[in-house]
MARBA-3410 file (N, C-alpha, C, O; in Angstrom, 1 decimal):
212
8.3,9.2,6.1,8.2,10.3,5.1,7.7,11.6,5.7,8.0,12.7,5.3 ~ 6.9,11.5,6.8,6.3,12.6,7.5,6.7,12.7,8.9,6.8,11.7,9.6 ~ 7.0,13.9,9.4,7.3,14.1,10.8,6.2,13.7,11.7,5.0,13.8,11.3 ~ 6.5,13.2,12.9,5.5,12.7,13.8,4.5,13.8,14.2,3.3,13.5,14.4 ~ 5.0,15.0,14.3,4.1,16.1,14.6,3.4,16.7,13.4,2.7,17.7,13.5
3.6,16.1,12.2,3.0,16.5,10.9,3.4,17.9,10.5,2.7,18.5,9.8 ~ 4.5,18.3,11.0,4.9,19.7,10.6,5.6,19.8,9.3,5.7,20.8,8.7 ~ 6.2,18.6,8.8,6.9,18.7,7.5,7.1,17.3,7.0,6.9,16.3,7.7 ~ 7.5,17.2,5.7,7.9,15.9,5.1,9.4,15.8,4.9,10.1,16.8,5.1 ~ 9.8,14.6,4.7,11.3,14.3,4.6,11.7,13.8,3.2,12.6,13.0,3.1
11.0,14.3,2.2,11.3,13.8,0.8,12.7,14.2,0.3,13.2,13.6,-0.6 ~ 13.3,15.3,0.9,14.6,15.7,0.5,15.7,15.2,1.4,16.9,15.6,1.3 ~ 15.4,14.3,2.3,16.4,13.7,3.2,17.4,12.8,2.3,17.0,12.4,1.3 ~ 18.5,12.5,2.9,19.5,11.6,2.2,18.9,10.3,1.9,19.1,9.7,0.8 ~ 18.2,9.7,2.9,17.6,8.4,2.7,16.5,8.4,1.6,16.5,7.5,0.8
15.7,9.4,1.6,14.6,9.5,0.6,15.2,9.7,-0.8,14.8,9.0,-1.8 ~ 16.2,10.6,-0.9,16.8,10.8,-2.2,17.5,9.5,-2.7,17.3,9.2,-3.9 ~ 18.2,8.8,-1.9,18.9,7.6,-2.2,17.9,6.5,-2.7,18.1,5.8,-3.7 ~ 16.8,6.4,-1.9,15.8,5.4,-2.3,15.1,5.7,-3.6,14.9,4.8,-4.4 ~ 14.8,7.0,-3.9,14.2,7.3,-5.1,15.1,7.2,-6.3,14.7,6.8,-7.4
16.4,7.5,-6.1,17.4,7.4,-7.1,17.6,6.0,-7.5,17.8,5.6,-8.7 ~ 17.6,5.1,-6.5,17.7,3.6,-6.7,16.6,3.1,-7.6,16.8,2.4,-8.5 ~ 15.3,3.6,-7.3,14.2,3.2,-8.1,14.3,3.8,-9.5,14.0,3.1,-10.5 ~ 14.7,5.0,-9.6,14.8,5.7,-10.9,15.9,5.0,-11.8,15.7,4.8,-13.0 ~ 17.0,4.6,-11.2,18.0,3.9,-11.9,17.5,2.5,-12.4,17.8,2.1,-13.5
16.7,1.8,-11.6,16.1,0.6,-12.1,15.2,0.8,-13.3,15.2,-0.1,-14.2 ~ 14.5,1.9,-13.3,13.6,2.2,-14.4,14.3,2.7,-15.7,14.0,2.3,-16.8 ~ 15.3,3.6,-15.5,15.8,4.4,-16.6,17.2,3.9,-17.0,17.6,4.1,-18.2 ~ 18.0,3.2,-16.1,19.3,2.8,-16.5,19.4,1.3,-16.8,19.6,0.9,-18.0 ~ 19.2,0.5,-15.8,19.4,-1.0,-16.1,18.1,-1.6,-16.6,18.1,-2.8,-16.9
17.0,-0.9,-16.6,15.7,-1.4,-17.1,15.2,-2.6,-16.4,14.4,-3.4,-17.0 ~ 15.6,-2.8,-15.2,15.1,-4.0,-14.4,13.7,-3.7,-13.9,13.0,-4.6,-13.5 ~ 13.2,-2.4,-13.9,11.9,-2.1,-13.5,11.1,-1.7,-14.8,11.5,-0.7,-15.5 ~ 10.0,-2.3,-15.0,9.2,-2.1,-16.2,8.2,-1.0,-16.0,7.4,-1.1,-15.0 ~ 8.1,0.0,-16.8,7.1,1.0,-16.6,5.7,0.5,-16.8,5.5,-0.4,-17.7
4.7,0.9,-16.0,3.4,0.4,-16.1,2.8,0.7,-17.4,1.9,-0.1,-17.9 ~ 3.2,1.8,-18.1,2.6,2.1,-19.4,3.0,1.1,-20.5,2.5,1.2,-21.6 ~ 3.9,0.2,-20.2,4.4,-0.8,-21.2,3.3,-1.8,-21.4,3.4,-2.6,-22.4 ~ 2.3,-1.9,-20.6,1.3,-2.9,-20.7,-0.1,-2.3,-20.9,-0.4,-1.2,-20.4 ~ -1.0,-2.9,-21.6,-2.3,-2.4,-21.9,-3.1,-2.2,-20.5,-2.8,-3.0,-19.6
-3.9,-1.2,-20.5,-4.7,-1.0,-19.3,-5.5,-2.2,-18.9,-6.2,-2.8,-19.8 ~ -5.5,-2.6,-17.7,-6.3,-3.7,-17.2,-5.6,-5.0,-17.3,-6.1,-6.0,-16.8 ~ -4.4,-5.0,-17.8,-3.6,-6.3,-17.9,-2.7,-6.4,-16.7,-1.9,-5.4,-16.4 ~ -2.7,-7.5,-16.0,-1.8,-7.7,-14.9,-0.6,-8.4,-15.4,-0.6,-9.5,-15.8 ~ 0.6,-7.7,-15.5,1.8,-8.2,-16.1,2.3,-9.5,-15.4,2.9,-10.3,-16.1
2.1,-9.6,-14.1,2.6,-10.8,-13.4,1.7,-12.0,-13.8,2.2,-13.0,-14.1 ~ 0.4,-11.8,-13.7,-0.5,-12.9,-14.0,-0.4,-13.3,-15.5,-0.6,-14.5,-15.8 ~ 0.0,-12.3,-16.3,0.1,-12.6,-17.8,1.5,-13.3,-18.1,1.7,-13.6,-19.2 ~ 2.3,-13.4,-17.1,3.7,-14.0,-17.3,4.7,-13.1,-18.0,5.6,-13.6,-18.5 ~ 4.4,-11.8,-17.9,5.3,-10.8,-18.5,6.4,-10.3,-17.6,7.5,-9.9,-18.1
6.2,-10.4,-16.3,7.3,-10.0,-15.4,7.4,-11.1,-14.3,6.4,-11.8,-14.1 ~ 8.6,-11.2,-13.7,8.8,-12.3,-12.8,8.4,-11.9,-11.3,8.2,-12.8,-10.5 ~ 8.3,-10.6,-11.0,8.1,-10.2,-9.7,7.4,-8.8,-9.7,7.7,-8.0,-10.5 ~ 6.4,-8.7,-8.8,5.8,-7.4,-8.6,5.7,-7.0,-7.2,5.7,-7.9,-6.3 ~ 5.6,-5.7,-6.9,5.4,-5.2,-5.5,4.0,-4.5,-5.5,3.9,-3.4,-5.8
3.0,-5.3,-5.2,1.6,-4.8,-5.3,1.2,-3.9,-4.1,2.0,-3.8,-3.1 ~ 0.1,-3.3,-4.2,-0.4,-2.5,-3.1,-0.7,-3.4,-1.9,-0.4,-3.0,-0.7 ~ -1.2,-4.5,-2.1,-1.4,-5.5,-1.1,-1.3,-6.9,-1.7,-1.3,-7.0,-2.9 ~ -1.3,-8.0,-0.9,-1.2,-9.3,-1.4,-2.6,-9.8,-1.9,-3.2,-10.7,-1.2 ~ -3.0,-9.2,-2.9,-4.4,-9.5,-3.4,-4.5,-10.8,-4.1,-3.8,-11.1,-5.1
-5.3,-11.7,-3.5,-5.3,-13.1,-4.1,-6.1,-13.2,-5.4,-6.2,-14.2,-6.0 ~ -6.6,-12.0,-5.9,-7.2,-12.0,-7.2,-6.2,-12.4,-8.2,-6.5,-13.0,-9.3 ~ -4.9,-12.1,-7.9,-3.8,-12.5,-8.8,-3.8,-14.0,-9.0,-3.6,-14.5,-10.1 ~ -4.1,-14.8,-7.9,-4.1,-16.2,-8.0,-5.2,-16.7,-8.9,-5.0,-17.7,-9.6 ~ -6.3,-16.0,-8.9,-7.4,-16.4,-9.8,-7.0,-16.2,-11.3,-7.4,-16.9,-12.1
-6.3,-15.1,-11.5,-5.9,-14.8,-12.8,-4.8,-15.7,-13.3,-4.8,-16.1,-14.5 ~ -3.9,-16.1,-12.4,-2.8,-17.0,-12.8,-3.4,-18.4,-13.1,-3.0,-19.1,-14.1 ~ -4.3,-18.8,-12.2,-4.8,-20.2,-12.4,-3.8,-21.3,-12.3,-3.0,-21.3,-11.4 ~ -3.7,-22.1,-13.3,-2.8,-23.2,-13.3,-1.6,-23.0,-14.3,-0.8,-23.9,-14.6 ~ -1.4,-21.7,-14.7,-0.4,-21.4,-15.7,1.0,-21.6,-15.1,1.9,-22.0,-15.8
1.2,-21.3,-13.8,2.5,-21.4,-13.2,2.4,-21.4,-11.7,1.4,-20.8,-11.2 ~ 3.3,-21.9,-11.0,3.3,-21.8,-9.5,3.8,-20.5,-9.1,4.7,-19.9,-9.7 ~ 3.2,-19.9,-8.0,3.6,-18.6,-7.6,3.5,-18.5,-6.0,2.8,-19.4,-5.4 ~ 4.1,-17.6,-5.4,4.0,-17.4,-4.0,4.4,-15.9,-3.7,4.7,-15.2,-4.6 ~ 4.3,-15.5,-2.4,4.6,-14.2,-2.0,5.7,-14.3,-1.0,6.0,-15.3,-0.4
6.4,-13.1,-0.8,7.5,-13.0,0.1,7.6,-11.6,0.7,7.0,-10.7,0.2 ~ 8.2,-11.5,1.8,8.3,-10.2,2.5,9.2,-9.3,1.7,10.0,-9.7,0.9 ~ 9.0,-8.0,1.8,9.8,-7.0,1.1,11.2,-7.2,1.6,11.5,-7.4,2.8 ~ 12.2,-7.1,0.7,13.6,-7.3,1.1,14.1,-6.2,2.0,13.6,-5.0,2.0 ~ 15.1,-6.5,2.7,15.8,-5.5,3.6,16.7,-4.6,2.8,17.5,-5.1,2.0
16.5,-3.3,3.0,17.4,-2.3,2.3,18.5,-1.9,3.2,18.7,-2.4,4.4 ~ 19.3,-1.0,2.8,20.5,-0.5,3.5,20.1,0.2,4.8,20.8,0.3,5.7 ~ 18.9,0.8,4.7,18.4,1.6,5.9,17.4,0.8,6.8,16.9,1.4,7.7 ~ 17.2,-0.4,6.5,16.3,-1.2,7.3,15.2,-1.9,6.6,15.3,-1.9,5.3 ~ 14.3,-2.5,7.3,13.2,-3.2,6.6,11.9,-2.7,7.1,11.6,-2.7,8.3
11.1,-2.2,6.2,9.8,-1.5,6.6,8.7,-2.0,5.6,9.0,-2.1,4.4 ~ 7.5,-2.2,6.1,6.4,-2.5,5.3,5.4,-1.4,5.5,5.1,-0.9,6.6 ~ 4.9,-0.9,4.4,3.9,0.2,4.4,2.5,-0.4,4.6,2.2,-1.4,4.0 ~ 1.7,0.3,5.5,0.4,-0.2,5.7,-0.4,0.8,6.5,0.1,1.8,7.0 ~ -1.7,0.5,6.6,-2.6,1.4,7.3,-3.9,0.7,7.5,-4.3,-0.2,6.7
-4.7,1.2,8.4,-6.0,0.5,8.7,-7.1,1.0,7.8,-7.2,2.2,7.4 ~ -8.0,0.1,7.5,-9.3,0.4,6.9,-10.3,0.3,8.0,-10.6,-0.8,8.5 ~ -10.9,1.4,8.3,-11.8,1.4,9.5,-13.2,1.8,9.2,-13.4,2.5,8.1 ~ -14.1,1.5,10.1,-15.5,2.1,10.0,-15.6,3.1,11.1,-15.1,2.9,12.2 ~ -16.2,4.2,10.8,-16.4,5.3,11.8,-17.8,5.9,11.8,-18.4,5.9,10.7
-18.2,6.4,12.9,-19.5,7.0,13.0,-19.3,8.5,13.2,-18.7,8.9,14.1 ~ -19.9,9.3,12.3,-19.7,10.7,12.4,-20.4,11.3,13.6,-21.4,10.8,14.1 ~ -19.9,12.4,14.2,-20.5,13.0,15.3,-21.8,13.6,15.0,-22.6,14.0,15.8 ~ -22.0,13.8,13.6,-23.3,14.4,13.2,-24.4,13.3,12.9,-25.5,13.7,12.5 ~ -24.0,12.1,13.1,-25.0,11.0,12.8,-26.3,11.2,13.6,-26.3,11.4,14.8
-27.4,11.0,12.9,-28.7,11.2,13.6,-29.3,9.9,14.1,-30.3,9.9,14.8 ~ -28.7,8.8,13.8,-29.2,7.5,14.2,-28.1,6.7,14.8,-27.6,5.7,14.2 ~ -27.5,7.1,15.9,-26.3,6.5,16.5,-26.5,5.1,16.9,-25.7,4.3,16.7 ~ -27.6,4.8,17.6,-27.9,3.5,18.1,-28.0,2.5,17.0,-27.4,1.4,17.0 ~ -28.7,2.9,16.0,-28.9,2.0,14.8,-27.6,1.8,14.1,-27.2,0.7,13.6
-26.8,2.9,13.9,-25.5,2.8,13.2,-24.5,1.9,14.0,-23.8,1.1,13.4 ~ -24.5,2.1,15.3,-23.6,1.3,16.2,-24.0,-0.2,16.0,-23.1,-1.1,15.9 ~ -25.2,-0.6,16.0,-25.6,-2.0,15.9,-25.2,-2.5,14.5,-24.8,-3.7,14.4 ~ -25.4,-1.7,13.5,-25.0,-2.1,12.2,-23.5,-2.3,12.1,-23.0,-3.3,11.5 ~ -22.7,-1.4,12.7,-21.2,-1.6,12.7,-20.8,-2.8,13.4,-19.9,-3.5,12.9
-21.4,-3.2,14.5,-21.1,-4.4,15.2,-21.5,-5.6,14.4,-20.7,-6.6,14.4 ~ -22.6,-5.5,13.7,-23.0,-6.7,12.8,-22.0,-6.9,11.7,-21.6,-8.0,11.4 ~ -21.6,-5.8,11.0,-20.7,-5.9,9.9,-19.3,-6.4,10.3,-18.7,-7.1,9.5 ~ -18.9,-6.0,11.5,-17.5,-6.4,11.9,-17.5,-7.6,12.8,-16.5,-8.0,13.3 ~ -18.7,-8.3,12.9,-18.7,-9.5,13.7,-17.9,-10.6,13.0,-17.6,-10.5,11.8
-17.6,-11.7,13.7,-16.8,-12.7,13.2,-17.3,-13.4,11.9,-16.6,-13.6,10.9 ~ -18.6,-13.6,11.9,-19.2,-14.3,10.7,-19.2,-13.4,9.5,-18.8,-13.8,8.4 ~ -19.7,-12.2,9.6,-19.7,-11.2,8.5,-18.3,-10.8,8.1,-18.0,-10.7,6.9 ~ -17.5,-10.6,9.1,-16.1,-10.2,8.9,-15.3,-11.3,8.1,-14.5,-10.9,7.2 ~ -15.6,-12.5,8.3,-15.0,-13.6,7.6,-15.3,-13.5,6.1,-14.4,-13.7,5.3
-16.5,-13.3,5.8,-16.9,-13.2,4.3,-16.3,-11.9,3.7,-15.9,-11.9,2.5 ~ -16.2,-10.8,4.5,-15.5,-9.6,4.0,-14.1,-9.9,3.7,-13.6,-9.5,2.6 ~ -13.3,-10.5,4.6,-11.9,-10.7,4.3,-11.7,-11.8,3.3,-10.7,-11.8,2.6 ~ -12.6,-12.7,3.2,-12.5,-13.8,2.2,-12.6,-13.1,0.8,-12.0,-13.6,-0.2 ~ -13.4,-12.1,0.7,-13.6,-11.4,-0.6,-12.5,-10.4,-0.9,-12.4,-10.0,-2.0
-11.8,-10.0,0.1,-10.7,-9.0,-0.1,-9.4,-9.4,0.5,-8.8,-8.7,1.4 ~ -8.9,-10.5,0.1,-7.6,-11.0,0.6,-6.5,-10.0,0.3,-6.6,-9.2,-0.6 ~ -5.5,-10.0,1.2,-4.5,-9.0,1.1,-4.5,-8.1,2.3,-3.6,-7.2,2.5 ~ -5.5,-8.3,3.1,-5.7,-7.5,4.4,-5.5,-8.4,5.6,-5.9,-9.6,5.5 ~ -5.0,-7.9,6.7,-4.8,-8.6,7.9,-6.1,-8.5,8.7,-6.4,-7.5,9.2
-6.8,-9.6,9.0,-8.0,-9.6,9.8,-7.7,-9.1,11.2,-6.6,-9.3,11.7 ~ -8.7,-8.5,11.8,-8.6,-7.9,13.1,-8.9,-8.9,14.2,-8.8,-8.7,15.4 ~ -9.5,-10.1,13.8,-9.9,-11.1,14.7,-9.3,-12.5,14.4,-9.3,-12.9,13.3 ~ -8.9,-13.2,15.5,-8.3,-14.5,15.3,-9.4,-15.5,14.8,-9.0,-16.3,13.9 ~ -10.6,-15.3,15.2,-11.7,-16.2,14.7,-11.9,-16.0,13.2,-12.1,-16.9,12.5
-11.8,-14.7,12.8,-11.9,-14.5,11.3,-10.7,-15.1,10.6,-10.9,-15.7,9.5 ~ -9.5,-14.9,11.1,-8.3,-15.4,10.5,-8.4,-17.0,10.3,-8.0,-17.5,9.3 ~ -9.0,-17.6,11.3,-9.0,-19.1,11.3,-10.3,-19.7,10.7,-10.5,-20.9,10.7 ~ -11.2,-18.8,10.1,-12.4,-19.2,9.6,-12.2,-20.0,8.3,-11.2,-19.7,7.5 ~ -13.0,-21.0,7.9,-12.9,-21.7,6.7,-12.9,-20.8,5.4,-12.2,-21.1,4.5
-13.7,-19.8,5.5,-13.8,-18.9,4.3,-12.5,-18.2,4.0,-12.1,-18.1,2.9 ~ -11.9,-17.7,5.1,-10.6,-17.0,4.9,-9.5,-17.9,4.6,-8.7,-17.6,3.7 ~ -9.5,-19.1,5.2,-8.4,-20.1,4.9,-8.5,-20.5,3.4,-7.4,-20.7,2.8 ~ -9.7,-20.6,2.9,-9.8,-21.0,1.5,-9.4,-19.9,0.6,-8.8,-20.1,-0.5 ~ -9.7,-18.7,1.0,-9.4,-17.5,0.1,-7.9,-17.2,0.1,-7.3,-16.9,-0.9
-7.2,-17.4,1.3,-5.8,-17.2,1.4,-5.1,-18.4,1.0,-4.4,-19.1,1.8 ~ -5.1,-18.7,-0.3,-4.6,-20.0,-0.7,-3.1,-20.0,-1.2,-2.7,-20.9,-1.9 ~ -2.4,-18.9,-0.7,-1.0,-18.8,-1.1,-0.2,-19.4,0.0,-0.4,-19.1,1.2 ~ 0.8,-20.3,-0.3,1.5,-21.0,0.7,2.1,-20.2,1.8,2.1,-20.6,3.0 ~ 2.7,-19.0,1.5,3.4,-18.2,2.5,2.6,-17.1,3.0,3.1,-16.2,3.7
1.3,-17.1,2.8,0.5,-15.9,3.1,0.5,-15.6,4.6,0.8,-14.4,5.0 ~ 0.3,-16.6,5.5,0.2,-16.3,6.9,1.6,-15.8,7.4,1.6,-14.9,8.2 ~ 2.6,-16.5,7.0,4.0,-16.1,7.5,4.3,-14.6,7.1,4.8,-13.9,7.9 ~ 4.0,-14.3,5.8,4.4,-13.0,5.3,3.5,-11.9,6.0,4.0,-10.9,6.3 ~ 2.2,-12.2,6.1,1.4,-11.2,6.7,1.7,-10.9,8.2,1.7,-9.8,8.6
2.0,-12.0,8.9,2.4,-11.8,10.3,3.7,-11.1,10.4,3.9,-10.3,11.3 ~ 4.7,-11.4,9.5,5.9,-10.7,9.5,5.7,-9.2,9.2,6.3,-8.3,9.9 ~ 4.9,-8.9,8.2,4.6,-7.5,7.8,4.0,-6.7,9.0,4.3,-5.6,9.2 ~ 3.2,-7.4,9.8,2.5,-6.7,10.9,3.5,-6.2,11.9,3.3,-5.3,12.6 ~ 4.6,-6.9,12.0,5.6,-6.6,13.0,6.6,-5.5,12.5,7.4,-5.0,13.3
6.5,-5.2,11.2,7.5,-4.2,10.6,6.6,-3.2,9.9,7.0,-2.8,8.8 ~ 5.5,-2.8,10.5,4.6,-1.9,9.8,4.8,-0.5,10.0,5.1,0.0,11.2 ~ 4.7,0.3,9.0,4.9,1.8,9.1,3.8,2.4,8.3,3.6,2.1,7.1 ~ 3.0,3.2,8.9,1.9,3.9,8.2,2.1,5.4,8.2,2.6,5.9,9.2 ~ 1.8,6.1,7.1,2.0,7.5,7.0,0.6,8.2,6.7,0.6,9.3,6.1
-0.4,7.6,7.2,-1.7,8.2,6.9,-1.9,9.4,7.8,-1.8,9.4,9.0 ~ -2.3,10.5,7.1,-2.5,11.8,7.8,-3.7,12.5,7.2,-4.2,12.1,6.2 ~ -4.1,13.6,7.9,-5.1,14.4,7.3,-4.5,15.0,6.0,-3.3,15.4,6.0 ~ -5.2,15.0,4.9,-4.7,15.5,3.7,-3.9,14.5,2.9,-3.2,14.8,1.9 ~ -4.0,13.2,3.4,-3.2,12.1,2.7,-3.4,12.0,1.2,-2.5,11.9,0.5
-4.7,12.1,0.8,-5.0,11.9,-0.6,-4.4,13.0,-1.4,-3.9,12.8,-2.5 ~ -4.3,14.2,-0.8,-3.7,15.4,-1.5,-2.2,15.2,-1.7,-1.7,15.2,-2.8 ~ -1.5,15.0,-0.6,0.0,14.9,-0.7,0.4,13.6,-1.3,1.4,13.5,-2.0 ~ -0.4,12.5,-1.2,-0.1,11.3,-1.9,-0.2,11.4,-3.4,0.7,10.9,-4.1 ~ -1.2,12.1,-3.9,-1.3,12.4,-5.3,-0.1,13.3,-5.8,0.4,13.1,-6.9
0.3,14.2,-4.9,1.5,15.0,-5.3,2.7,14.2,-5.5,3.5,14.3,-6.5 ~ 3.0,13.3,-4.5,4.2,12.4,-4.6,4.1,11.6,-5.9,5.1,11.4,-6.6 ~ 2.9,11.0,-6.2,2.8,10.2,-7.4,3.1,11.0,-8.7,3.7,10.5,-9.6 ~ 2.6,12.3,-8.7,2.9,13.1,-9.8,4.4,13.4,-10.0,4.9,13.3,-11.1 ~ 5.1,13.6,-8.9,6.5,13.9,-9.0,7.3,12.6,-9.4,8.3,12.7,-10.1
6.9,11.4,-8.9,7.5,10.2,-9.3,7.3,9.9,-10.8,8.2,9.5,-11.5 ~ 6.1,10.2,-11.3,5.8,10.1,-12.7,6.7,11.0,-13.5,7.2,10.6,-14.6 ~ 7.0,12.2,-13.0,7.8,13.2,-13.7,9.3,12.6,-13.8,9.9,12.8,-14.8 ~ 9.7,11.9,-12.8,11.0,11.3,-12.8,11.0,10.2,-13.9,12.0,10.1,-14.7 ~ 10.0,9.4,-13.9,9.9,8.3,-14.8,9.9,8.7,-16.3,10.4,8.1,-17.2
9.3,9.9,-16.5,9.2,10.4,-17.9,10.4,11.3,-18.2,10.5,11.9,-19.3 ~ 11.3,11.4,-17.3,12.6,12.1,-17.4,12.3,13.6,-17.6,13.1,14.3,-18.3 ~ 11.3,14.1,-17.0,11.0,15.5,-17.0,11.6,16.3,-15.9,11.8,17.5,-16.0 ~ 12.0,15.5,-14.8,12.7,16.1,-13.7,13.7,15.1,-13.2,13.6,13.9,-13.3 ~ 14.7,15.7,-12.6,15.7,14.8,-11.9,15.1,14.4,-10.6,14.1,15.0,-10.1
15.7,13.4,-9.9,15.2,13.0,-8.6,15.2,14.1,-7.6,14.3,14.3,-6.9 ~ 16.3,14.9,-7.6,16.4,16.0,-6.7,15.3,17.0,-6.9,14.7,17.6,-6.0 ~ 15.1,17.4,-8.2,14.1,18.4,-8.5,12.7,17.9,-8.1,11.9,18.7,-7.5 ~ 12.4,16.6,-8.4,11.1,16.1,-8.1,10.8,16.0,-6.6,9.8,16.4,-6.1 ~ 11.9,15.6,-5.9,11.7,15.4,-4.4,11.6,16.8,-3.7,10.9,16.9,-2.7
12.3,17.8,-4.2,12.2,19.1,-3.7,10.8,19.7,-3.9,10.2,20.3,-3.0 ~ 10.3,19.5,-5.1,8.9,19.9,-5.4,7.9,19.1,-4.5,6.9,19.7,-4.0 ~ 8.1,17.8,-4.3,7.2,17.0,-3.5,7.2,17.5,-2.1,6.2,17.6,-1.4 ~ 8.4,17.9,-1.6,8.5,18.4,-0.2,7.7,19.7,-0.1,6.9,19.9,0.9 ~ 8.0,20.7,-0.9,7.4,22.0,-0.9,5.9,21.9,-0.9,5.2,22.6,-0.2
5.4,21.1,-1.9,4.0,21.0,-2.1,3.3,20.2,-0.9,2.2,20.6,-0.5 ~ 4.0,19.2,-0.4,3.4,18.4,0.7,3.4,19.2,2.0,2.4,19.2,2.7 ~ 4.5,19.9,2.2,4.5,20.8,3.4,3.4,21.8,3.4,2.9,22.1,4.5 ~ 3.1,22.3,2.3,2.0,23.3,2.2,0.7,22.6,2.5,-0.2,23.2,3.3 ~ 0.4,21.4,2.1,-0.8,20.6,2.4,-0.9,20.4,3.9,-1.9,20.6,4.5
0.3,19.9,4.5,0.3,19.7,5.9,0.0,20.9,6.7,-0.7,20.9,7.7 ~ 0.5,22.0,6.3,0.3,23.3,7.0,-1.2,23.7,6.9,-1.7,24.2,7.9 ~ -1.8,23.4,5.8,-3.2,23.7,5.7,-4.1,22.9,6.6,-5.1,23.3,7.2 ~ -3.7,21.6,6.8,-4.5,20.7,7.6,-4.1,20.8,9.1,-5.0,20.7,10.0 ~ -2.8,21.0,9.4,-2.4,21.0,10.8,-2.1,22.4,11.3,-1.6,22.5,12.5
-2.3,23.4,10.5,-2.1,24.8,11.0,-0.7,25.2,11.3,-0.4,26.0,12.1 ~ 0.3,24.6,10.5,1.7,24.9,10.7,2.1,26.2,10.1,3.2,26.7,10.2
END
């Protein structure tokens, strides 16, 4: 979506337009994609048995707790499209600011939090994330939390096909794109109009952060 040098976005490329049009058609034409507004706030449509498949932000096993024994379920890798197969992802990291006044203490705290034992409890509580340590991955806590049959296979596959677009100003341009996608879903803009607006607005954000 974003140039490697962060100079511009590619929302108006043929690939981007085709992908967004495909999604818009699923929502507005054949109705195979259900709008999120069709369900009450806080209701998980998949766990409630209202939809057969969802593409979540991550493979969050909280879904499994909500489903319980109502039906069998599993996860699978994202399907291959005409332009290839890509999984979106990005790191969740801990960082110490250069202005930190207690660097030694902060560093010791960071090592403690990211240690194998503490890390195992962290990832057991937040399934859907790929642990950074083999010891954490193989810990009893994580094994029990990742109770989905295909979890390890899917996560390892995703790691080999990972694409991250995290940049400075990500929250800003990410919100812009979401606004434009919503406009498409509400039929306030065509795909071309929305993606042109997304590009112009995103490029402005990138220029502010990267000095373009």
